[in-house]
C-alpha positions in Angstrom: 57.3 41.4 32.3 54.3 42.3 34.5 53.6 45.9 34.6 52.4 46.4 38.2 50.1 49.0 39.1 48.1 50.4 42.3 44.3 49.8 42.2 42.6 53.0 43.5 39.2 54.6 43.1 38.3 51.9 40.5 41.5 52.6 38.5 44.8 51.0 37.8 47.3 53.6 38.2 51.0 54.2 37.6 52.2 56.3 40.5 55.5 58.6 39.9 57.1 56.6 42.1 60.1 54.5 42.9 59.4 50.7 41.4 60.8 47.5 42.6 61.2 43.8 41.0 59.3 41.3 41.7 61.5 37.7 41.6 60.6 34.4 40.3 62.0 32.5 43.4 62.3 29.3 40.9 64.5 31.1 38.5 66.1 34.5 39.9 64.5 36.5 37.3 62.1 39.3 37.1 59.0 39.2 36.7 57.8 42.6 36.6 58.4 46.1 38.3 56.1 47.0 40.9 55.4 50.6 42.7 57.4 51.3 45.8 54.3 53.3 47.1 54.6 56.3 49.4 52.3 59.1 49.8 50.0 56.9 47.6 48.9 55.2 50.6 47.4 58.3 52.0 45.4 58.8 48.6 44.2 55.2 48.7 42.9 55.5 52.3 41.3 59.1 51.7 40.0 57.3 48.5 38.2 54.3 50.5 36.9 56.6 53.1 35.1 58.6 50.5 33.7 55.4 49.7 32.3 54.0 52.9 29.1 56.2 53.8 27.5 54.9 50.4 28.7 51.4 50.6 27.9 51.3 54.3 24.2 52.1 53.3 23.8 49.1 50.9 22.1 46.1 52.0 24.3 43.2 53.4 22.4 41.0 50.7 23.4 43.8 47.9 26.9 43.6 49.3 27.3 39.9 49.1 25.8 39.3 45.7 28.8 41.0 44.3 30.8 37.4 45.0 28.4 35.7 43.1 30.0 37.6 40.2 33.3 37.3 41.6 33.0 33.3 42.3 32.3 33.0 38.6 35.2 35.2 37.5 37.7 32.9 39.7 36.3 30.0 38.1 36.8 30.9 34.7 40.2 32.4 35.3 41.2 29.6 37.5 44.3 28.1 35.9 45.8 31.8 35.1 45.6 32.6 38.8 47.1 29.5 39.4 50.3 30.0 37.3 50.3 33.2 38.7 50.8 32.0 42.1 52.9 29.2 41.2 55.4 31.9 39.2 55.6 34.4 42.2 56.1 31.8 45.2 57.4 28.6 43.8 54.4 26.7 44.5 53.8 23.4 42.7 50.8 23.7 40.6 48.5 21.3 42.5 49.1 23.5 45.6 48.2 26.7 43.6 45.0 25.2 42.4 44.6 24.4 45.9 44.6 28.2 46.9 42.4 29.5 44.3 40.2 27.1 45.1 40.6 28.6 49.1 39.7 32.1 47.3 36.6 30.6 45.6 35.3 28.8 48.3 35.9 32.4 50.7 34.1 34.2 47.8 31.0 31.8 47.7 30.8 31.8 51.8 30.8 35.7 51.3 27.7 35.5 49.1 25.9 33.0 51.4 26.3 35.3 54.2 24.8 37.7 53.1 21.6 36.1 54.1 22.5 35.0 57.3 22.0 36.8 60.8 23.9 40.0 61.2 23.5 39.4 65.2 21.5 37.8 67.5 18.0 38.3 69.5 18.5 38.0 73.5 15.9 38.0 75.6 15.3 40.6 78.3 14.7 40.5 82.2 11.3 42.9 81.2 8.4 41.2 79.3 8.1 44.7 77.5 11.1 44.9 76.1 13.2 43.3 73.3 17.2 42.7 73.1 19.3 42.3 70.2 23.0 42.0 69.6 24.3 43.5 66.5 27.3 43.9 64.3 28.2 47.1 63.0 31.2 47.8 60.2 34.3 49.5 61.9 35.1 51.0 59.0 38.2 51.9 57.1 40.3 48.1 57.1 43.8 48.0 56.2 44.9 44.4 55.1 48.5 43.7 55.3 48.9 40.0 53.4 51.7 37.8 53.4 53.3 35.9 49.9 52.8 32.1 51.3 49.4 32.6 50.3 48.9 35.9 48.2 45.6 35.2 46.4 43.6 33.3 49.4 44.7 35.2 52.7 44.5 39.0 51.6 42.3 39.3 48.8 39.9 36.7 50.2 40.1 35.5 53.8 40.3 38.9 55.0 38.5 41.3 52.2 35.4 39.5 51.5 34.1 39.4 54.9 35.2 43.2 55.3 33.3 43.7 52.5 30.3 41.7 52.8 30.1 43.6 56.6 30.1 47.2 55.0 33.5 48.1 55.4 35.9 49.3 52.9 39.4 47.9 52.4 43.0 49.0 51.4 45.0 45.6 50.6 49.1 46.0 50.8 50.1 42.8 49.5 53.9 41.4 50.2 56.3 42.9 48.1 57.3 39.3 47.4 54.2 38.0 45.9 52.4 41.1 44.6 51.2 39.6 41.0 48.3 37.8 43.0 46.7 40.9 44.6 46.8 42.7 41.0 44.7 39.9 39.8 42.7 39.8 42.6 42.0 43.9 41.9 41.0 43.0 38.2 38.4 40.3 39.3 36.7 42.7 41.9 37.0 45.6 38.9 35.2 43.2 36.5 32.3 41.9 38.9 31.7 46.1 39.4 32.5 46.4 43.1 32.1 50.3 43.5 35.2 52.7 42.9 37.0 52.9 46.3 35.3 50.0 47.9 38.4 47.6 47.3 41.8 49.2 46.9 45.1 47.8 46.5 48.4 49.5 46.9 52.2 48.2 46.5 55.4 48.4 48.4 57.4 46.9 50.7 57.3 47.4 55.0 57.2 51.1 54.7 54.1 51.3 52.5 52.7 48.9 55.1 53.9 50.7 57.9 52.1 54.3 56.5 49.1 52.3 55.8 48.6 50.8 59.3 49.4 54.3 60.8 47.0 56.4 59.0 44.8 57.7 62.0 41.7 57.1 59.1 42.5 53.2 59.2 40.0 51.6 61.8 41.2 48.1 61.8 44.5 46.2 60.7 44.0 42.3 59.4 47.8 41.6 59.2 48.9 37.9 58.6 53.0 37.5 58.9 55.7 36.9 61.4 55.0 37.2 65.4 57.5 40.4 65.7 56.1 42.5 62.7 52.7 41.4 64.4 53.6 42.8 67.9 54.6 45.9 65.8 50.8 46.0 64.4 49.7 45.3 67.7 51.6 48.5 69.6 50.7 50.8 66.8 47.0 50.1 66.9 47.3 50.0 70.9 48.7 53.9 70.6 45.5 54.6 68.8 42.1 55.3 70.9 39.8 53.7 68.0 42.2 51.4 66.3 41.7 47.3 66.6 43.8 44.4 65.0 43.5 40.9 64.0 46.8 39.0 63.6 47.6 35.9 62.3 51.2 34.9 63.2 53.9 32.3 63.3 53.9 28.9 64.7 55.9 26.3 65.9 53.2 23.6 65.2 53.8 19.6 65.2 52.4 16.3 64.8 51.9 13.7 67.7 52.3 10.4 66.6 51.2 7.6 69.3 52.1 4.1 69.3 48.7 2.6 68.0 48.8 5.0 65.1 48.3 3.8 61.3 52.0 4.4 60.8 51.4 4.8 56.9 49.0 7.7 57.5 51.2 9.2 60.3 54.3 9.2 57.9 52.2 10.9 55.1 50.7 13.5 57.2 54.1 14.2 58.5 55.8 14.6 55.1 53.1 16.9 54.1 52.9 18.8 57.1 56.6 19.4 57.1 57.5 19.9 53.5 54.6 21.5 51.6 55.4 24.6 50.1 58.9 24.1 51.3 57.6 24.2 55.0 56.7 28.0 54.6 53.1 27.8 55.9 51.9 29.5 59.1 51.2 25.9 60.1 54.2 24.1 58.8 55.4 21.4 61.0 59.1 21.8 62.5 58.4 19.2 64.9 57.4 15.7 64.6 56.7 14.4 68.5 56.7 10.5 68.5 55.8 8.1 70.8 59.5 5.8 71.8 57.6 2.5 70.7 57.4 3.1 67.4 60.1 5.8 67.3 62.3 3.6 64.8 60.2 2.4 62.7 58.7 5.8 61.9 62.1 7.5 61.5 62.8 4.7 59.0 59.6 5.4 56.9 60.1 9.4 57.4 63.9 9.7 56.4 63.2 7.5 53.4 60.2 9.4 52.1 61.7 12.6 53.0 65.1 11.7 50.6 62.7 11.0 47.6 60.9 14.3 47.6 61.7 16.3 44.1 62.1 19.7 44.6 62.3 22.1 41.9 60.4 24.4 39.7 56.8 24.3 39.1 56.9 24.3 35.3 59.2 22.2 33.2 61.8 24.5 32.0 62.0 25.8 28.4 65.6 25.2 27.2 65.3 27.1 23.9 66.7 30.8 24.7 64.4 31.7 21.7 61.3 30.8 23.6 59.8 32.8 26.0 56.2 30.9 26.5 53.3 33.2 28.0 51.6 31.9 31.1 48.9 29.9 29.4 51.5 27.5 27.8 54.0 26.7 30.4 54.1 23.0 31.0 53.1 21.8 34.4 55.9 19.6 36.1 53.9 16.8 38.4 56.8 15.4 40.0 57.7 18.2 41.7 56.6 17.9 45.9 57.4 21.4 46.8 59.4 24.4 45.1 61.9 27.2 46.6 62.6 29.3 49.5 60.8 32.6 48.9 64.2 34.7 48.8 68.0 34.7 49.7 66.7 35.6 53.3 64.9 32.4 53.8 68.0 30.7 52.5 69.9 32.3 54.9 67.6 31.9 57.8 67.0 28.3 57.2 71.0 27.8 57.0 71.5 29.5 60.1 69.2 27.0 62.0 70.7 24.1 60.1 74.2 25.0 61.2 73.2 25.2 64.9 71.8 21.6 64.3 75.2 20.6 62.4 77.2 22.0 65.5 75.0 20.5 68.6 75.2 16.9 66.6 79.1 17.3 66.0 79.5 18.2 69.6 77.4 15.4 71.2 74.5 17.4 72.7 72.2 14.6 71.9 71.1 15.8 68.5 71.5 13.2 65.3 71.7 14.7 62.2 70.1 12.4 59.6 69.5 14.2 56.2 71.8 17.6 55.9 69.9 20.0 54.0 71.5 22.4 51.8 70.9 24.9 49.0 71.0 23.5 45.6 73.1 24.2 43.0 71.0 25.7 40.7 69.2 29.0 40.1 66.4 29.9 42.5 66.1 29.6 45.9 65.8 25.6 46.6 66.8 23.5 49.5 67.1 20.1 50.4 65.5 18.9 53.3 67.0 18.7 57.0 65.9 16.0 59.1 67.3 15.1 62.7 66.3 13.5 66.0 66.7 15.1 69.4 65.8 14.4 72.6 63.8 16.7 74.6 64.1 18.1 78.6 62.4 20.9 80.5 64.6 24.3 80.1 66.3 22.8 77.2 68.1 24.9 75.0 67.9 24.2 71.8 66.3 27.2 69.4 65.9 24.8 66.5 63.1 23.0 68.2 61.4 26.1 69.9 61.4 28.9 67.1 60.0 29.1 63.5 62.4 28.0 60.8 59.9 28.7 58.0 61.3 26.1 55.8 62.3 22.4 55.1 63.9 21.7 58.7 62.0 18.9 60.8 63.2 17.8 64.4 62.1 14.3 65.4 61.4 13.9 69.2 60.5 11.2 71.4 58.0 10.6 74.2 57.1 8.1 76.1 53.8 9.4 77.9 50.8 11.6 77.0 51.6 13.9 79.5 55.3 14.0 78.5 53.8 14.7 74.7 52.1 17.7 76.0 55.1 19.2 77.6 57.2 18.9 74.4 54.4 20.4 72.1 53.6 23.3 74.6 57.3 24.0 75.4 57.1 27.0 72.8 55.9 30.6 72.5 54.1 29.6 69.9 50.3 27.8 69.5 49.1 27.7 66.0 48.3 24.2 64.8 48.6 20.3 66.3 48.1 17.0 64.3 47.2 14.1 66.6 47.7 10.6 65.1 45.8 8.0 67.3 43.4 5.3 67.3 42.4 6.0 70.6 39.8 8.6 71.5 40.4 8.9 75.2 44.1 10.1 74.2 42.9 12.4 71.4 40.2 14.3 73.7 43.6 14.6 76.4 45.4 16.3 73.5 42.6 18.6 72.4 41.9 19.8 76.1 45.8 19.8 77.1 47.6 21.6 74.5 48.0 24.9 73.4 46.8 25.6 69.8 44.5 27.5 67.6 43.9 24.4 65.3 43.7 20.8 65.8 43.5 18.0 63.4 42.7 14.1 65.0 44.4 11.7 62.5 45.8 14.6 60.3 48.7 16.4 59.9 48.7 20.1 60.9 47.9 21.6 57.6 44.1 21.3 56.9 42.5 24.7 56.6 39.1 25.3 55.1 37.5 28.8 54.5 34.4 28.3 56.7 36.5 27.6 59.7 38.4 29.8 61.9 41.9 30.3 61.1 44.2 31.5 63.9 46.2 30.5 67.2 47.1 31.6 70.8 50.3 32.7 72.5 52.7 34.2 70.0 50.8 33.1 67.3 48.0 35.5 67.6 46.0 37.8 69.5 42.5 36.2 69.7 41.0 37.3 66.2 41.5 34.6 64.0 40.8 35.1 60.1 39.0 33.1 57.4 35.3 32.8 59.0 36.1 34.6 62.1 37.2 37.6 59.9 33.1 38.8 60.0 33.9 39.0 63.6 37.1 40.9 63.7 35.7 43.4 61.2 32.5 44.2 63.2 31.6 46.2 66.4 29.3 44.2 68.4 26.5 47.0 69.9 23.7 46.1 71.9 20.2 47.4 70.9 17.1 47.5 73.5 13.4 48.2 72.5 10.9 49.3 75.1 7.3 48.8 74.1 5.9 49.8 77.3 4.3 53.1 78.3 6.1 53.5 81.0 9.9 53.8 82.0 10.9 50.8 83.2 14.5 49.5 84.5 16.1 46.0 84.8 17.2 45.1 88.0 14.1 46.2 90.1 15.8 49.7 90.0 13.0 52.6 90.2 
């Protein structure tokens, strides 16, 4: 059993409060107990606030060089970190290793960014003046991170840029995946990051609410549902100084044209739909396929989806006397995707599945091909749901417009590229889209007409890299992406003008 602790002021502390159990979604068993932080949130913010002046006064290069050490520690602990991710999220081991690599890449990117510009030189109207745009740290950064990428997003995609820029951080990880953030705290601690600069407090949404409402917090980095993100934005809007960067939900899609490499298209669609059980922010719940190849695509996709193996990332030990430690768990390489994160997630997916079944039985243009069901075993495993449905303007089918966050896929035919755009844009979200075509003019048209934050030509909807912006439009974000663009989100851009002349002079000819 893992002993969960907060990390505040450079110390791992066990607060005197209630604790909750972190559940392994593959088995239903508890992995450990973690603090349900309350008043401890105030202490963490105060500690961070105290550490801010000294940290901010360090040179940017000195702050960034901590991430050289952090990257080395990540490389050394890579397998352990991936194992922890798989245990608490259910990810297959390959996906967990990929997530650790994302964290590593951001640490490396943060280290390198220490020697890059913190602004730009701008021309002045007047020969006697120099003008500059500079980025200054906002101050205390609250990070509320999700369960699906517990190591990459909060501890590194958000925290690393914030720290390099001279901010201090309080991270509140998802209560469904807190172990990864505790490992991250150990890494920051081992790297010698000064006390109070990086802090972790555990707890559910109540702890997160206390954190983002604290008046000493200057900026909130939030990744999660659109509804909670809107709550975060409202709280920040009520403050005179507090800002937010929100990466929210999606109803992403892959659009397949009739000139596509069909094998590539099916592979991209399967990965986009079912990696991480459809619980990625950018998971594609819609496959929008040109009618000329619709039947061919459908046959290949359904066969492939039917053969996907879901299960525990590790081969289960049958001997009740054996309780292996993390470093001797045997990886199951045949697992394509694991469980949903908890029973609430299962209930949500089942509710959408029932809507599909009801419309299919009611003759409303929906044809159920694979009926997703809860697997009869410990854990929260579900088989894929796949169905076809026609689209029309004003169509009221919530399962093709709302985020399901599970292995649930609609396959929708279209005739023209204009139709494809209308279908893709007919949702409140706009995060990611994959475009499969060999025609560069078609790809360019889709690039310009679709509403998204990330587009992948001849790829699926899942291909994030740490040095790119990660965010969306409409209900999927608020214009401040994470990953590489966190550097901008956690800083204020200010102008700095220097007069080298001996007299007072103004631009625009003012005297």
